[in-house]
C-alpha positions in Angstrom: -48.9 -27.5 -30.4 -49.8 -25.3 -33.4 -48.0 -22.0 -34.0 -51.3 -20.2 -33.2 -51.7 -22.1 -29.9 -48.1 -21.5 -29.0 -48.5 -17.7 -29.6 -51.6 -17.7 -27.5 -49.8 -19.5 -24.7 -47.0 -17.0 -24.7 -49.2 -13.9 -24.7 -49.7 -13.5 -20.9 -45.9 -14.0 -20.4 -45.2 -11.4 -23.1 -47.6 -8.9 -21.5 -45.9 -9.2 -18.1 -42.4 -8.7 -19.6 -43.6 -5.7 -21.7 -45.2 -4.2 -18.6 -42.0 -4.7 -16.7 -39.9 -3.2 -19.5 -42.1 -0.1 -19.6 -41.6 0.3 -15.9 -37.8 -0.2 -16.0 -37.4 2.0 -19.1 -39.4 4.8 -17.5 -37.3 4.7 -14.4 -34.1 4.7 -16.4 -35.1 7.9 -18.2 -35.4 10.0 -15.0 -32.7 8.8 -12.7 -32.1 10.7 -9.4 -28.7 12.4 -9.1 -26.2 9.8 -7.8 -24.7 12.1 -5.2 -27.1 14.4 -3.4 -24.2 16.6 -2.1 -23.1 17.3 -5.7 -26.7 18.2 -6.6 -27.1 20.7 -3.8 -28.5 24.0 -5.2 -26.3 26.2 -3.1 -23.2 24.4 -4.2 -24.2 24.5 -7.8 -25.0 28.2 -7.6 -21.4 28.8 -6.6 -20.2 26.6 -9.5 -22.3 28.5 -12.0 -21.2 31.9 -10.7 -17.5 30.8 -11.0 -18.0 29.4 -14.5 -19.4 32.7 -15.7 -16.1 34.4 -14.7 -13.8 31.8 -16.4 -12.2 32.1 -19.8 -12.2 29.2 -22.2 -8.6 28.5 -21.3 -9.3 28.5 -17.6 -12.2 26.1 -18.0 -10.0 23.8 -20.0 -7.3 24.1 -17.3 -9.7 22.4 -14.9 -9.7 19.4 -17.2 -5.9 18.9 -17.1 -4.0 16.6 -14.7 -0.3 16.0 -14.5 1.9 13.9 -12.3 4.4 16.1 -10.4 5.8 13.6 -7.9 6.8 10.0 -7.7 5.2 8.1 -10.6 2.9 5.2 -10.8 3.2 5.4 -14.5 6.1 6.7 -16.7 8.4 9.1 -15.0 7.4 12.8 -14.4 10.6 14.3 -13.0 12.1 17.7 -13.8 8.8 19.6 -14.4 8.4 21.6 -11.3 9.1 25.1 -12.7 6.9 24.4 -15.7 4.1 23.3 -13.4 4.5 26.4 -11.2 3.9 28.6 -14.3 1.0 26.5 -15.5 -0.8 26.6 -12.2 -0.3 30.4 -11.9 -2.0 30.7 -15.4 -4.9 28.4 -14.4 -3.8 25.8 -16.9 -3.8 22.8 -14.5 -6.8 21.6 -12.4 -5.2 18.6 -10.7 -2.0 16.8 -9.8 -1.5 13.2 -9.0 1.4 11.7 -7.0 2.0 14.9 -5.0 2.0 13.9 -1.4 2.6 15.7 1.9 2.0 19.1 3.3 5.1 20.7 1.9 4.5 19.6 -1.7 0.7 20.0 -1.8 0.8 23.4 -0.1 3.5 24.6 -2.5 1.2 24.1 -5.6 -1.9 25.1 -3.7 -0.4 28.5 -2.6 0.3 29.2 -6.3 -3.2 28.3 -7.3 -4.9 30.3 -4.5 -2.6 33.3 -4.6 -1.3 33.7 -8.1 -4.0 32.4 -10.4 -6.6 34.9 -11.5 -9.7 33.2 -10.0 -8.0 31.4 -7.0 -9.4 28.0 -7.9 -7.8 25.3 -5.7 -6.1 22.2 -7.2 -7.3 18.7 -6.3 -4.5 16.2 -5.6 -5.1 12.5 -6.3 -3.2 9.4 -5.3 -3.5 5.6 -5.5 -4.5 4.6 -2.0 -5.4 1.0 -2.6 -5.2 -0.9 0.7 -4.2 1.8 3.1 -1.9 4.8 2.7 0.9 4.6 5.3 -0.7 1.9 7.4 -0.8 -1.0 5.0 -3.6 -3.6 5.2 -4.2 -6.8 3.2 -4.7 -6.3 -0.5 -8.4 -5.8 -1.6 -8.7 -9.3 -3.0 -7.9 -10.5 0.6 -10.3 -8.1 2.1 -13.0 -9.6 -0.1 -12.1 -13.0 1.3 -13.5 -11.8 4.7 -17.0 -11.6 3.1 -17.3 -8.7 5.6 -18.0 -5.2 4.1 -17.1 -3.8 7.5 -13.5 -4.8 6.8 -13.4 -2.8 3.6 -14.8 0.2 5.5 -12.0 0.0 8.1 -9.3 -0.1 5.4 -10.9 2.8 3.4 -11.5 4.9 6.5 -8.0 4.6 7.8 -6.5 5.3 4.3 -8.7 8.3 3.9 -7.7 9.8 7.2 -4.0 9.4 6.5 -4.3 10.6 2.9 -6.1 13.7 3.9 -3.4 14.5 6.5 -0.9 14.3 3.6 -2.9 16.8 1.5 -4.6 14.2 -0.7 -8.4 14.7 -0.8 -8.9 12.3 -3.8 -8.0 8.6 -4.0 -7.9 6.4 -7.1 -9.8 3.6 -5.4 -11.7 1.4 -5.1 -11.0 -0.9 -8.0 -14.2 -2.8 -8.5 -13.4 -4.7 -11.7 -14.8 -8.3 -11.8 -11.7 -10.5 -12.2 -12.2 -14.1 -13.3 -8.7 -14.7 -14.8 -5.8 -14.7 -12.3 -3.3 -14.4 -15.1 -4.3 -10.7 -14.9 -2.0 -9.2 -12.3 -4.5 -6.5 -11.2 -6.8 -9.1 -9.7 -5.0 -8.2 -6.5 -6.9 -4.9 -6.4 -10.3 -6.5 -7.2 -13.0 -8.1 -5.1 -12.8 -11.3 -7.1 -15.0 -13.1 -9.5 -18.5 -12.5 -8.3 -20.7 -9.4 -9.0 -22.9 -9.8 -5.9 -19.9 -9.9 -3.5 -18.2 -7.3 -5.6 -21.1 -4.9 -5.4 -21.5 -5.1 -1.7 -17.7 -4.6 -1.2 -17.8 -1.7 -3.7 -20.4 0.1 -1.6 -18.4 -0.5 1.6 -15.2 0.9 0.1 -17.1 4.1 -1.0 -18.7 4.5 2.4 -15.4 4.1 4.1 -13.6 6.7 2.0 -16.4 9.3 1.6 -18.3 8.8 4.8 -21.4 10.0 3.0 -20.1 13.6 3.4 -17.3 14.9 1.3 -17.0 18.0 3.4 -15.7 16.2 6.4 -12.0 17.0 7.0 -11.1 13.3 7.0 -13.2 12.3 4.0 -11.8 11.8 0.5 -13.5 11.6 -2.9 -13.2 8.2 -4.5 -12.3 7.4 -8.1 -14.0 4.1 -8.8 -12.0 2.2 -11.4 -11.4 1.0 -14.0 -14.6 1.8 -15.9 -15.5 -0.5 -17.5 -14.8 -4.2 -17.8 -11.0 -3.9 -17.5 -10.9 -7.1 -15.5 -12.0 -9.1 -18.6 -8.8 -8.4 -20.6 -8.4 -11.1 -23.2 -6.0 -13.8 -22.2 -5.5 -12.0 -18.9 -3.0 -9.7 -20.5 -3.0 -6.2 -19.0 -4.2 -3.3 -21.1 -5.7 -5.8 -23.6 -9.1 -5.5 -25.3 -12.3 -7.0 -23.8 -15.0 -8.6 -25.8 -18.3 -9.8 -24.4 -22.0 -9.8 -24.9 -24.1 -6.9 -23.8 -25.9 -9.2 -21.3 -22.6 -10.2 -19.8 -21.4 -6.6 -19.6 -24.5 -5.5 -17.8 -25.2 -8.5 -15.7 -21.7 -9.5 -14.6 -19.2 -6.6 -15.1 -21.2 -3.4 -14.5 -23.1 -4.1 -11.2 -20.1 -3.2 -8.9 -19.7 0.1 -10.7 -23.4 0.8 -10.4 -23.4 -0.1 -6.7 -20.5 2.4 -6.2 -22.4 5.1 -8.1 -25.5 4.4 -6.0 -23.4 4.8 -2.9 -22.5 8.3 -4.1 -19.1 7.8 -5.7 -17.8 11.3 -6.6 -15.6 10.3 -9.5 -14.9 7.3 -11.8 -11.7 6.4 -13.8 -12.1 5.3 -17.4 -10.0 2.2 -18.3 -7.3 1.4 -20.9 -9.2 -1.4 -22.7 -11.6 -1.3 -25.5 -15.1 -2.9 -25.0 -16.5 -4.7 -28.0 -14.3 -2.6 -30.3 -14.9 0.8 -28.7 -12.2 2.2 -26.3 -13.5 2.6 -22.8 -12.0 6.1 -22.6 -14.1 7.3 -25.6 -17.1 5.0 -25.2 -20.5 6.8 -25.4 -22.4 3.7 -24.3 -20.7 3.2 -21.0 -19.7 6.8 -20.2 -22.9 8.6 -21.3 -25.8 6.3 -22.0 -25.3 4.0 -19.0 -23.3 6.1 -16.5 -25.1 9.4 -16.9 -28.5 8.8 -18.5 -29.4 5.5 -16.8 -27.5 5.8 -13.5 -27.8 9.5 -13.0 -24.0 10.0 -12.3 -23.3 13.6 -11.4 -19.6 13.4 -10.5 -16.8 13.5 -13.1 -14.7 10.9 -14.9 -10.9 11.0 -15.1 -9.0 9.0 -17.6 -6.4 6.4 -16.5 -2.8 7.4 -17.0 -2.4 8.6 -20.6 -5.5 6.6 -21.8 -6.8 9.6 -23.8 -3.5 9.9 -25.7 -3.4 6.1 -26.1 -6.6 6.3 -28.1 -4.4 7.1 -31.0 -3.0 3.6 -30.8 -6.6 2.4 -30.9 -6.8 3.9 -34.4 -9.7 6.2 -33.8 -8.0 9.4 -34.8 -5.1 11.8 -34.3 -4.4 13.8 -31.1 -7.1 16.5 -31.5 -9.6 13.9 -32.7 -9.2 11.5 -29.8 -9.3 14.4 -27.3 -12.6 15.5 -28.7 -14.0 11.9 -28.8 -13.0 11.3 -25.2 -14.4 14.6 -23.9 -17.7 14.2 -25.8 -18.1 10.6 -24.6 -17.8 11.7 -21.0 -14.1 11.8 -19.8 -13.9 15.2 -18.1 -10.2 15.1 -16.9 -7.2 14.0 -19.0 -4.6 12.3 -16.7 -1.1 12.8 -18.1 -2.2 12.7 -21.7 -1.6 16.4 -22.3 -4.1 16.5 -25.1 -7.0 18.4 -23.5 -4.7 21.3 -22.6 -3.1 21.5 -26.0 -5.9 20.7 -28.5 -9.4 21.6 -27.1 -9.3 25.4 -27.2 -8.6 25.5 -31.0 -11.4 23.0 -31.6 -13.8 25.1 -29.7 -12.9 28.2 -31.7 -13.2 26.3 -34.9 -16.6 25.1 -34.0 -15.8 21.4 -33.8 -16.5 21.3 -30.0 -19.4 23.4 -28.5 -18.1 25.4 -25.6 -21.1 24.0 -23.6 -19.2 20.6 -23.6 -16.2 22.3 -22.0 -18.5 24.0 -19.5 -20.2 20.8 -18.5 -16.8 19.1 -17.9 -15.5 22.0 -15.8 -18.8 22.2 -14.0 -18.6 18.6 -12.8 -15.0 19.0 -11.6 -15.7 22.2 -9.8 -18.7 20.5 -8.0 -16.3 18.0 -6.4 -13.8 20.7 -5.4 -16.6 22.7 -3.7 -18.0 19.6 -2.1 -14.6 18.7 -0.6 -14.3 22.1 0.9 -11.1 22.9 -1.0 -12.2 26.6 -1.7 -12.5 27.2 2.1 -9.7 24.9 3.3 -7.1 24.5 0.5 -4.1 23.8 2.7 -3.0 21.2 5.2 -0.9 21.5 8.3 2.5 19.9 8.5 2.3 16.6 10.3 4.8 14.6 12.3 6.7 11.7 10.6 4.5 8.6 10.4 4.7 5.9 12.9 2.1 3.1 13.1 0.2 3.4 16.4 -0.8 0.5 18.5 -4.4 1.2 17.4 -3.6 1.1 13.7 -1.6 -2.1 14.1 -4.5 -3.6 15.9 -6.8 -2.7 13.0 -4.4 -4.1 10.4 -4.1 -7.3 12.4 -7.9 -7.6 12.8 -8.4 -7.3 9.0 -5.6 -9.7 8.2 -7.0 -12.2 10.7 -10.4 -12.2 8.9 -9.0 -12.4 5.4 -6.9 -15.6 5.6 -8.4 -18.8 4.1 -7.7 -22.2 5.5 -7.7 -24.3 2.3 -6.8 -27.7 3.8 -6.3 -29.2 7.2 -6.1 -33.0 6.9 -5.0 -35.2 9.8 -1.5 -36.6 9.9 -1.0 -40.1 11.0 -0.6 -40.4 14.8 -0.7 -36.6 15.1 -4.2 -35.5 14.1 -4.7 -32.2 12.4 -1.5 -30.1 12.2 -3.6 -27.0 12.8 -4.0 -25.4 15.2 -0.4 -26.1 16.1 0.4 -27.7 19.4 2.8 -26.0 21.9 6.3 -27.2 22.5 7.3 -27.9 18.9 10.5 -27.0 17.2 9.6 -25.6 13.8 11.6 -25.4 10.6 10.6 -22.1 8.9 11.5 -22.3 5.3 10.9 -20.2 2.2 11.5 -16.8 0.5 8.3 -15.3 2.0 9.2 -16.3 5.6 11.3 -13.3 6.4 10.4 -10.9 3.6 9.0 -7.5 4.6 8.5 -6.0 1.2 6.8 -8.9 -0.4 4.3 -9.3 2.5 3.1 -5.7 1.8 1.5 -6.4 -1.5 1.6 -4.4 -4.7 0.2 -0.8 -4.8 1.5 -0.1 -1.3 3.0 3.2 -0.1 3.7 1.7 3.3 7.3 1.4 4.6 8.4 -2.2 4.6 10.3 -1.7 7.8 7.0 -1.7 9.7 6.1 -5.2 8.4 6.1 -8.0 11.0 7.5 -11.0 9.2 6.4 -14.6 9.9 9.9 -15.3 11.2 9.7 -12.5 13.8 6.2 -13.5 14.9 7.1 -17.2 15.3 10.3 -16.3 17.3 8.1 -14.1 19.5 5.7 -16.9 20.0 8.0 -19.9 20.4 11.4 -18.4 21.2 14.3 -18.1 18.7 15.7 -21.5 19.8 12.5 -23.3 18.6 12.4 -21.6 15.1 15.0 -23.0 12.7 15.1 -20.7 9.6 16.3 -21.3 6.1 15.3 -19.3 3.1 15.6 -22.3 0.8 15.5 -20.3 -2.4 14.7 -16.9 -3.8 11.6 -15.9 -5.6 13.5 -16.0 -8.8 15.7 -18.6 -10.5 18.6 -18.0 -12.8 16.5 -19.7 -15.4 13.8 -17.1 -15.3 15.4 -14.9 -18.0 12.1 -13.4 -19.2 11.1 -12.4 -15.7 14.6 -11.1 -14.9 14.4 -8.9 -17.9 11.0 -7.6 -16.7 12.3 -7.0 -13.2 15.2 -5.0 -14.6 13.1 -3.0 -17.0 14.7 0.2 -18.3 18.1 -1.0 -17.2 17.6 -0.4 -13.5 16.8 -3.1 -11.0 13.4 -3.2 -9.3 13.5 -1.5 -5.9 13.5 -4.8 -4.0 16.0 -7.3 -2.8 13.8 -10.1 -4.0 15.2 -10.1 -7.5 18.5 -11.5 -6.2 19.2 -15.0 -7.6 20.6 -17.4 -5.1 22.3 -20.8 -5.7 19.1 -22.8 -5.6 20.6 -26.3 -5.3 22.8 -25.3 -2.3 20.0 -23.3 -0.6 17.5 -26.2 -1.0 19.9 -28.7 0.4 20.4 -26.5 3.4 16.7 -26.1 3.9 16.2 -29.9 3.8 18.8 -30.4 6.5 17.0 -27.7 8.6 13.7 -29.5 8.1 15.2 -32.8 9.3 16.1 -31.1 12.7 12.6 -29.9 13.4 9.3 -31.5 14.5 7.5 -30.0 11.6 8.1 -27.6 8.7 6.3 -24.4 7.8 6.9 -23.4 4.2 6.1 -19.8 3.3 6.0 -19.5 -0.5 4.4 -17.1 -3.0 5.1 -14.3 -5.4 6.9 -11.0 -5.2 4.7 -8.0 -4.5 7.2 -5.8 -6.3 7.3 -7.4 -9.8 4.8 -10.3 -10.0 1.6 -8.6 -8.8 -0.5 -5.6 -9.8 -0.3 -3.5 -12.9 1.8 -4.8 -15.9 2.2 -8.1 -14.0 0.3 -10.6 -16.2 1.5 -14.2 -16.0 1.2 -17.2 -18.2 2.4 -19.6 -15.5 0.5 -19.6 -12.2 2.8 -21.9 -10.3 5.4 -20.9 -7.8 8.2 -18.8 -9.3 11.8 -19.7 -9.3 12.8 -22.9 -7.5 10.0 -22.7 -4.9 8.2 -25.9 -6.3 11.5 -27.8 -6.1 12.0 -26.6 -2.5 8.5 -27.7 -1.6 8.9 -31.1 -3.0 12.3 -31.6 -1.4 11.0 -30.6 2.1 7.9 -32.8 1.7 10.2 -35.7 0.8 11.9 -35.5 4.2 8.7 -37.0 5.7 8.3 -34.2 8.2 4.7 -32.8 8.5 4.4 -29.7 6.4 2.2 -26.6 6.7 2.2 -24.5 3.6 1.6 -20.7 3.7 0.8 -19.2 0.3 1.4 -15.5 0.3 0.3 -14.1 -3.1 -1.8 -11.6 -4.8 -3.8 -14.0 -6.9 -5.0 -17.6 -7.0 -2.0 -19.8 -7.8 -1.8 -23.2 -9.3 -1.1 -25.4 -6.3 -2.5 -28.8 -7.2 0.7 -30.7 -6.3 0.7 -29.1 -2.9 -3.0 -29.9 -2.4 -2.2 -33.6 -3.1 0.9 -33.8 -0.9 0.7 -31.2 1.9 -1.8 -31.8 4.8 -2.3 -28.1 5.8 -2.5 -25.1 3.5 -3.3 -21.5 4.5 -4.0 -18.8 1.9 -2.5 -15.7 3.5 -2.6 -13.4 0.4 -0.4 -10.3 0.8 -1.3 -9.4 4.4 0.3 -6.0 5.0 2.0 -4.6 8.1 0.7 -7.3 10.5 1.4 -10.3 8.2 3.5 -12.4 10.6 1.2 -11.8 13.6 -1.9 -12.6 11.7 -0.5 -15.8 10.3 0.7 -16.9 13.7 -2.8 -16.1 15.1 -4.2 -18.6 12.7 -1.5 -21.2 13.1 -1.8 -21.4 16.9 -5.6 -21.2 17.0 -5.7 -17.8 18.7 -8.0 -16.8 15.8 -10.2 -19.4 14.2 -10.0 -18.9 10.4 -13.2 -17.6 8.8 -12.0 -16.4 5.3 -13.7 -17.6 2.2 -12.3 -17.6 -1.4 -13.5 -14.6 -3.5 -11.9 -16.3 -6.5 -11.7 -19.9 -7.6 -8.3 -21.7 -7.4 -7.7 -23.8 -10.5 -6.5 -27.3 -10.9 -4.6 -26.3 -14.0 -3.9 -23.1 -15.9 -5.8 -24.4 -18.9 -9.1 -24.0 -17.0 -8.7 -20.2 -16.9 -10.8 -18.1 -16.9 -12.4 -20.3 -14.2 -15.4 -19.2 -12.1 -18.3 -21.0 -10.3 -21.2 -19.2 -12.0 -20.9 -21.1 -15.3 -23.6 -21.2 -17.9 -25.4 -24.5 -18.4 -24.6 -26.8 -21.3 -26.7 -29.5 -23.1 -24.0 -32.0 -22.4 -22.9 -31.4 -18.8 -20.0 -33.5 -17.4 -22.2 -34.3 -14.4 -26.0 -34.4 -13.8 -28.9 -35.5 -15.9 -27.5 -37.1 -19.1 -30.7 -38.8 -20.2 -31.5 -36.2 -22.9 -28.2 -36.7 -24.7 -28.8 -38.1 -28.2 -26.0 -40.7 -28.0 -25.1 -43.9 -26.2 -21.5 -42.7 -25.7 -22.5 -40.4 -22.9 -19.2 -40.8 -21.0 -17.1 -39.4 -23.9 -19.3 -36.8 -25.5 -19.6 -34.4 -22.5 -18.5 -30.9 -21.9 -15.2 -31.9 -20.1 -11.5 -32.0 -20.4 -9.8 -35.3 -21.3 -6.9 -34.6 -18.9 -8.4 -32.8 -16.0 -11.6 -32.3 -14.0 -13.8 -29.3 -14.8 -14.1 -28.2 -11.2 -11.9 -25.8 -9.3 -9.3 -27.2 -7.0 -10.8 -25.0 -4.3 -14.0 -23.3 -5.3 -15.4 -19.8 -4.8 -16.7 -19.4 -1.2 -14.4 -22.2 0.1 -12.7 -21.9 3.5 -12.3 -24.2 6.4 -12.5 -23.6 10.2 -11.1 -25.3 13.3 -14.6 -26.3 14.0 -17.4 -27.8 11.8 -20.7 -26.4 10.7 -23.9 -28.1 9.6 -26.9 -26.7 7.7 -30.4 -27.9 8.2 -34.1 -27.0 7.6 -33.7 -24.8 4.6 -37.0 -23.0 4.0 -38.5 -20.2 2.0 -41.1 -17.9 3.4 -43.3 -18.3 0.3 -43.4 -21.1 -2.2 -45.0 -18.9 -4.9 -44.4 -15.3 -5.5 -46.5 -13.0 -7.9 -44.4 -11.1 -10.4 -46.5 -8.0 -9.9 -45.6 -7.9 -6.3 -41.9 -8.2 -7.1 -42.3 -5.3 -9.6 -44.0 -3.1 -7.1 -41.6 -3.8 -4.2 -38.7 -1.5 -5.3 -35.7 -2.8 -3.4 -37.7 -4.1 -0.4 -37.6 -7.9 0.4 -40.4 -9.9 -1.1 -39.2 -13.3 0.2 -36.9 -14.7 2.9 -34.8 -17.9 2.7 -33.9 -19.3 6.1 -31.6 -22.1 7.4 -30.4 -23.3 10.7 -26.6 -23.3 11.1 -25.1 -25.4 13.9 -21.5 -25.5 15.2 -21.0 -29.3 15.5 -17.4 -29.0 16.7 -15.7 -28.3 20.0 -14.5 -24.7 19.6 -16.2 -21.4 18.8 -16.1 -20.3 15.2 -17.5 -17.9 12.6 -19.1 -19.3 9.5 -20.0 -17.4 6.3 -23.4 -18.8 5.4 -23.9 -18.3 1.7 -27.2 -18.2 -0.4 -27.1 -19.4 -4.0 -30.0 -19.3 -6.5 -30.6 -20.7 -9.9 -33.3 -19.3 -12.2 -34.7 -22.1 -14.5 -36.9 -21.9 -17.6 -35.9 -18.3 -18.4 -36.0 -16.6 -21.8 -32.2 -16.2 -21.5 -30.4 -19.0 -19.8 -28.9 -18.1 -16.4 -25.8 -19.5 -14.5 -26.0 -22.9 -12.8 -25.9 -21.0 -9.5 -25.3 -17.4 -8.3 -24.4 -15.9 -5.0 -27.4 -13.8 -3.8 -26.7 -13.4 -0.1 -24.3 -14.2 2.7 -24.1 -13.8 6.5 -21.2 -14.1 9.0 -22.5 -16.2 11.9 -20.4 -16.7 15.1 -21.4 -19.8 17.0 -20.3 -21.4 20.3 -19.8 -25.2 20.3 -23.1 -26.9 19.9 -24.9 -23.6 19.3 -27.5 -23.3 16.5 -28.6 -20.0 14.9 -31.5 -19.4 12.5 -30.2 -17.4 9.6 -32.4 -15.5 7.2 -31.5 -14.0 3.8 -33.8 -11.3 2.3 -34.6 -11.6 -1.4 -35.8 -8.7 -3.5 -36.2 -7.5 -7.1 -32.4 -7.0 -7.1 -31.7 -10.7 -6.6 -34.5 -11.9 -9.0 -34.1 -9.8 -12.2 -31.8 -10.5 -15.1 -31.2 -9.0 -18.6 -33.0 -10.3 -21.6 -32.0 -10.2 -25.3 -33.1 -6.6 -25.5 -30.8 -5.7 -22.6 -33.7 -4.8 -20.4 -34.0 -5.9 -16.7 -36.8 -8.4 -16.5 -38.5 -10.7 -14.0 -40.2 -13.7 -15.6 -42.5 -16.6 -14.4 -39.8 -19.1 -13.6 -38.7 -21.7 -11.1 -35.9 -21.0 -8.6 -33.6 -23.6 -7.0 -32.1 -22.5 -3.7 -29.0 -23.7 -1.9 -27.5 -22.6 1.4 -24.1 -23.7 2.7 -20.5 -22.8 3.4 -19.3 -22.4 -0.2 -20.5 -22.5 -3.8 -20.8 -26.3 -3.3 -23.7 -25.7 -0.9 -26.1 -28.6 -0.7 -29.0 -27.6 1.7 -31.7 -27.1 -0.9 -35.2 -25.7 -1.3 -37.0 -23.6 -3.9 -39.8 -21.2 -4.9 -41.6 -20.1 -8.0 -42.5 -16.8 -9.6 -46.0 -16.8 -11.1 -48.1 -14.4 -13.2 
């Protein structure tokens, strides 16, 4: 085809794209305020009236936050009298880590009675997976593929936090996490932006209830904005580097979803993004967040991240404070630069006072919306005890989040799970009787309320039928680097799990215990206190200490083995997958850990969890995720176009391992079986103009019949995957675009429909604009990202 003919052929396509870009661009220039409550005229009239009365120093005071209680970052002890004085002078707008009626009321009385304008403080706290009542970690909650579970956790945490005088929570964390070396994957919703976006909305709904003025609602702080989960090499606080398309199409959607749900605040992150620190990034904080998304809440920095801009080499203290503020960080958490450098820069003309006004305005909006001016104090509450109702909620969530990875039959015994009654069980492993480590990182819950697996099994079987042996600790004496980390600062971590036992003796005792039982249950994992969460990046994803040796020794006895993996991230468990017939991913399950695991083991609950993050065969595969981009030399598929006869060698593959995940995204077994049939689309062709004019309304439906072909009732998570072919910018080989939890009786069939709208069909082009193009879509529906029930449709001009 000639160049002229080629241009002519492309002209209609170009017109469509240009028309689409004009529409999207126009919409982006006039976004609606993200939170209607914060945009209320009466509320804003109160804010403006107060701003007019405030001095420059008082306005800057609203931008200052300190930690005055227990610390989630570097220590903050010994500052109480100083803080009393600062609050009285209006030099502090917020505290974090101040919890309980006595402590919060102490500072609030000073603010309301001694400061000139009686502006209340706002207290913030990390409430990640419950406050006192501790639920499974967020990564586990995502494994439910059930946004209602996130709402339960958030709702309960909000109620308890508000009773403790905390109206603002540093949650949810919505970072896309595709590298389990990064310890903070435990706080995330996993690797997928579609699942992550729906869960982000649910967390915000649960915390804020759509009305910040409710006495049991809290304001969220969605974190860590932005792209913190893509830290290079999985090393916490490290830089991130990605294309603009990847940023907008993969990493930003969950934040956007949270903003659309009305998130009151966001937290800026520690990392740089393509060379620009996130806490002083005009692109993400102003252009995208405010101008494109219409965000009308405020942004707080992460702990000291404004001061840490100095280490990013973008200026001295006053300079980085100015850059962070002008980019869009309204509140300085523990950096102490806003309070000490901004006033002088305003007076010298470096910073317009209007910039200070806008920052204070946004913070005051949230305080008014929360009702803090009218109800600044909280009543003293009785000491916390988990009620039967809250334990039932924690158990329900834990039941839904566990993932049955494997359940192969054992010779002459059939499937090990669900367990048969009347067995004597050897319960072995450092996680079997650990209360603290079953809580998970980022938990304020008291470990004494955790039901261990040992306790639950003894309740179920009787103590005489549960033979317990720890087998080994979570650490080995050989783990010198880890031991140094655990004992950071010269003081041991606040957990008994850093004790180092005599591994050889303990393993030998465990082997003898296993020999006396009908089967062995091994509970292995990682410490919640020092191997998960912030500052807990790992370069080895196998079991720590001597746990692998323990596993191999027990398997060598010939006894049937059930493996429970209790961890805050996907671990490398290839050996176990090859040698152990039954494996349950329990995550860090919280208060009801033992009961929930026992529910699954004995079939009282049929497992329905699905993996929100891929489990690797080997560490060298990381970062590993299912939504890979296509390659011209795929390891599998059509190889006919490869310009070589040596097609088996010259492919995109490893020489020593398979490309695929050991257990892929969306994977999870049940005690029954499900089949998929009759996949259909409501329309084989779809005009682009109709998609463009539909807003967020469905323009097409994908349907499939799901049948329970087994003998017990069960719940399946039916998953919809799409692939967009022949696009101007290549798209992943498949992407999750819908899911539905379906409960079926034995033999029952249900017709499941998935709505598809502009939201599922658009992508970003090379100009970073959302577009819909005349392309072909492949469609799969099934029980994981390996779904095989296939159909398709086409977008036409």
